[in-house]
C-alpha positions in Angstrom: 84.7 -2.9 -54.7 81.5 -1.0 -54.7 80.8 0.9 -51.4 77.2 1.3 -50.5 76.6 4.2 -48.2 73.2 4.2 -46.5 71.4 7.5 -46.8 69.4 8.3 -43.7 65.8 9.1 -44.5 63.7 11.6 -42.6 60.4 10.1 -41.7 58.0 12.7 -40.6 55.3 11.5 -38.3 51.8 12.4 -39.3 50.6 15.1 -37.0 47.3 14.3 -35.3 45.0 17.1 -34.4 44.9 17.7 -30.7 41.4 17.2 -29.4 40.2 18.2 -26.0 37.5 16.2 -24.3 34.2 18.0 -24.0 33.7 19.8 -20.8 31.4 18.0 -18.3 27.9 19.3 -18.1 26.5 21.0 -15.0 24.5 17.8 -14.1 27.7 15.7 -14.4 29.7 18.2 -12.3 27.0 18.1 -9.6 26.8 14.3 -9.7 30.6 14.1 -9.4 30.6 16.5 -6.4 27.8 14.6 -4.7 29.7 11.3 -5.2 32.9 12.7 -3.7 31.0 14.0 -0.7 29.2 10.7 -0.2 32.5 8.8 -0.4 34.2 11.1 2.1 31.3 10.6 4.5 30.4 6.9 4.0 33.3 5.4 2.1 34.8 3.8 5.2 31.5 3.2 7.0 31.2 -0.1 8.8 27.5 -0.2 7.6 28.7 -0.9 4.0 27.6 -4.3 2.7 30.0 -5.9 0.2 28.5 -8.2 -2.5 30.8 -9.9 -4.9 33.5 -7.2 -4.2 31.1 -4.4 -4.7 30.3 -2.2 -1.7 26.6 -1.3 -1.6 25.8 2.2 -0.5 24.4 2.5 3.0 20.8 3.7 3.7 22.3 6.8 5.5 22.9 8.6 2.2 19.2 9.1 1.9 17.5 11.8 3.9 14.5 11.4 6.2 11.5 13.5 5.6 10.5 16.0 8.3 7.7 14.7 10.4 4.4 16.5 10.2 1.9 16.0 13.1 -1.8 15.8 12.0 -4.4 17.1 14.4 -6.5 14.2 15.5 -9.2 16.7 16.7 -9.5 18.1 13.1 -10.0 14.6 11.7 -12.7 13.8 14.3 -14.4 17.1 13.5 -14.4 16.3 9.8 -15.7 12.8 10.5 -18.7 14.4 12.4 -19.3 16.7 9.4 -19.4 13.7 7.0 -22.0 11.9 9.2 -24.1 15.1 9.5 -24.0 15.8 5.8 -25.1 12.3 4.9 -27.8 12.4 7.6 -29.2 15.6 6.1 -29.9 13.6 2.9 -31.5 10.7 4.9 -28.5 8.5 4.4 -27.6 6.7 7.6 -23.9 6.1 7.9 -21.1 6.1 10.5 -17.4 6.9 10.2 -15.6 3.8 11.7 -12.0 4.4 10.4 -9.7 7.3 10.0 -6.5 6.7 8.1 -4.2 9.8 7.8 -2.0 9.8 4.7 0.7 12.2 3.5 -1.6 14.3 1.3 -5.1 13.0 2.0 -7.0 11.4 4.9 -9.2 8.5 4.2 -12.4 8.2 6.3 -13.9 4.7 6.3 -17.7 5.1 6.2 -19.9 2.1 7.1 -23.4 2.3 5.5 -26.3 2.2 7.8 -29.8 0.9 7.2 -32.9 1.9 5.3 -35.8 1.2 7.6 -39.4 0.8 6.8 -41.6 1.9 9.7 -45.3 1.6 10.1 -47.6 3.3 12.6 -49.7 1.3 14.9 -52.5 3.1 16.6 -53.6 1.7 20.0 -55.9 2.8 22.7 -54.8 2.9 26.3 -56.9 2.0 29.3 -58.4 5.4 29.4 -59.4 5.1 25.7 -56.9 7.6 24.3 -55.4 6.8 21.0 -51.6 6.4 21.0 -49.3 5.9 18.0 -46.5 3.3 18.2 -43.8 3.0 15.5 -42.8 -0.5 14.5 -39.9 -1.5 12.2 -41.2 -3.6 9.4 -38.0 -4.3 7.5 -34.6 -2.9 6.9 -32.0 -3.0 4.1 -28.5 -1.7 3.8 -28.0 1.7 2.4 -27.0 1.4 -1.2 -23.4 2.5 -1.9 -24.6 4.6 -4.9 -26.5 6.9 -2.5 -23.2 7.8 -0.8 -21.2 8.2 -4.0 -23.8 10.4 -5.6 -23.3 12.9 -2.8 -19.6 13.6 -3.5 -20.1 17.3 -4.4 -22.3 17.9 -1.4 -19.8 16.3 0.9 -17.0 18.4 -0.5 -19.1 21.5 0.1 -19.8 20.5 3.7 -16.1 19.8 4.3 -15.0 23.0 2.5 -12.6 20.9 0.4 -11.7 21.6 -3.2 -12.6 18.0 -4.2 -12.9 14.6 -2.6 -12.5 11.1 -3.9 -14.8 8.2 -3.0 -13.6 4.6 -3.2 -16.5 2.3 -3.0 -15.9 -0.1 -1.5 -12.3 -0.1 -0.1 -10.7 -3.3 -1.3 -10.8 -6.0 1.5 -13.0 -3.9 3.8 -16.7 -3.4 4.2 -16.5 0.4 4.2 -16.7 3.2 1.7 -13.5 5.3 1.6 -13.9 9.0 1.4 -10.5 10.7 0.8 -10.3 14.3 1.9 -7.2 16.5 1.1 -5.1 17.5 4.2 -4.7 21.1 5.1 -1.0 20.4 5.5 0.8 17.9 3.3 3.8 15.9 4.4 6.7 14.7 2.3 7.2 11.0 1.5 10.9 10.1 1.5 12.4 7.1 -0.2 14.3 6.2 3.0 11.0 6.3 5.0 9.4 3.7 2.7 12.5 1.5 2.5 12.7 1.3 6.3 9.1 0.1 6.7 8.2 -3.6 7.4 6.2 -3.8 4.2 9.3 -3.1 2.1 11.5 -5.3 4.2 9.2 -8.3 3.7 9.5 -7.9 -0.1 13.2 -7.3 0.0 13.7 -10.6 2.1 12.2 -12.5 -0.9 13.7 -10.5 -3.8 16.6 -8.1 -4.5 14.4 -6.4 -7.0 12.2 -4.8 -4.4 10.7 -1.4 -5.3 9.7 1.3 -2.9 6.7 2.9 -4.7 5.5 5.4 -2.0 2.6 5.6 0.4 -1.1 4.9 -0.1 -4.0 7.2 0.7 -4.2 5.6 4.2 -0.6 6.2 5.0 0.5 2.5 4.3 3.8 1.9 2.6 3.6 0.5 -1.0 6.3 -1.9 -2.1 6.5 -4.2 -5.1 8.6 -7.0 -6.5 9.9 -6.2 -10.0 10.4 -9.9 -10.7 6.7 -10.5 -10.4 5.8 -7.6 -12.7 8.3 -7.7 -15.5 6.3 -5.1 -17.5 5.7 -1.8 -15.7 3.9 1.2 -17.0 4.1 4.6 -15.2 1.4 7.0 -16.3 0.0 10.3 -15.0 -0.8 13.9 -15.6 1.9 16.6 -15.9 3.5 17.2 -12.5 2.0 14.1 -10.9 5.4 12.6 -10.0 6.2 10.1 -12.8 9.9 11.1 -12.9 10.2 11.0 -9.1 8.7 7.5 -9.1 11.1 6.3 -11.8 14.1 7.8 -10.0 13.0 6.0 -6.8 12.8 2.7 -8.6 16.3 3.1 -10.1 17.7 4.1 -6.7 16.1 1.1 -5.0 17.8 -1.2 -7.5 21.1 0.6 -7.1 21.0 0.4 -3.3 20.6 -3.4 -3.2 22.4 -4.8 -6.3 26.0 -4.7 -7.6 26.6 -4.0 -11.3 27.1 -7.7 -12.1 23.5 -8.5 -10.9 21.5 -5.6 -12.5 22.1 -3.9 -15.8 20.2 -0.9 -17.1 19.4 0.2 -20.6 18.0 3.8 -20.4 16.4 5.7 -23.3 15.9 9.4 -22.8 15.3 11.4 -26.1 14.7 14.6 -24.1 18.2 14.4 -22.6 16.9 15.6 -19.3 15.7 13.0 -16.8 18.1 10.0 -17.3 21.3 11.5 -18.6 22.7 12.2 -15.0 22.9 8.3 -14.6 25.5 8.2 -17.4 28.3 7.7 -14.8 26.9 4.6 -13.0 28.7 1.3 -13.7 25.3 -0.5 -13.9 24.7 0.8 -17.5 24.9 -1.8 -20.2 25.3 1.1 -22.7 25.4 4.9 -22.2 22.0 6.5 -22.0 20.5 6.4 -25.4 19.4 9.9 -26.6 19.2 9.3 -30.3 15.7 8.2 -31.4 17.2 6.3 -34.4 19.0 4.0 -31.9 16.0 3.6 -29.6 14.0 1.3 -31.9 16.8 -1.2 -32.7 17.6 -1.3 -29.0 14.0 -2.1 -28.1 13.8 -4.8 -30.8 17.0 -6.4 -29.4 15.5 -6.3 -25.9 12.3 -8.0 -27.2 14.4 -10.8 -28.7 16.4 -11.2 -25.5 13.1 -11.5 -23.5 11.8 -14.1 -25.9 15.1 -16.0 -25.6 14.9 -16.0 -21.8 
């Protein structure tokens, strides 16, 4: 008989190089720390709203802006200066509205009248000649006469510059916006808690808190009624702050299964801190070569819908 003795073979496993995950960036560390602090403070809050098993963050995580009191006496004084400056150029006008905003105050100026006067000479009983003035006709002061005096008004108010809105939409006044001596902060929470935003939110979960107008009124919009949104402005005008406010509004009121984000940030500065949120359909795109195919796919998806 032939005996077959099995010979054990040594099978060496292929050694895989040990790779360590990249260290988190400073922005990711700060975001993680903030998330832990928020969870410790509000994680078990009874104010949390649960939607489809997802607990929406409470409004308490947003800070309120410190209140700044504007001197009404200063605004009344500036209104008087506006009327006097216009009168010095034979422009009759009256300030009928004062709307104090966070950075500027809007003065609503109502144009007066251009009157045509004629002199009527009459003799009294004693034969003396007296002159009586009689209004022949009158027309409204042209708006162009007010707007052409922008530099003169700025000089009278000792303001670096002013802005004239002629006329104010929906009102029969000319708006003269004068910078405030003390500016106040506009907080996201302050806008969200206004009735203007609440009305939009009651109709749509895509409500956006956009800020405050020149007259101090809250500005809110519905993203579903403006699917294409362009944010433009000069350097330092607040484009990034506006974009972050829009993203935060959507995150505060929508779970991940209702809203998905595709973010493109070639500069790797503004949007990369959002890489940890579960609402992302894909990690923040920082490669410009991937940006164009993504936009083409989004265009096809919009056409399909």
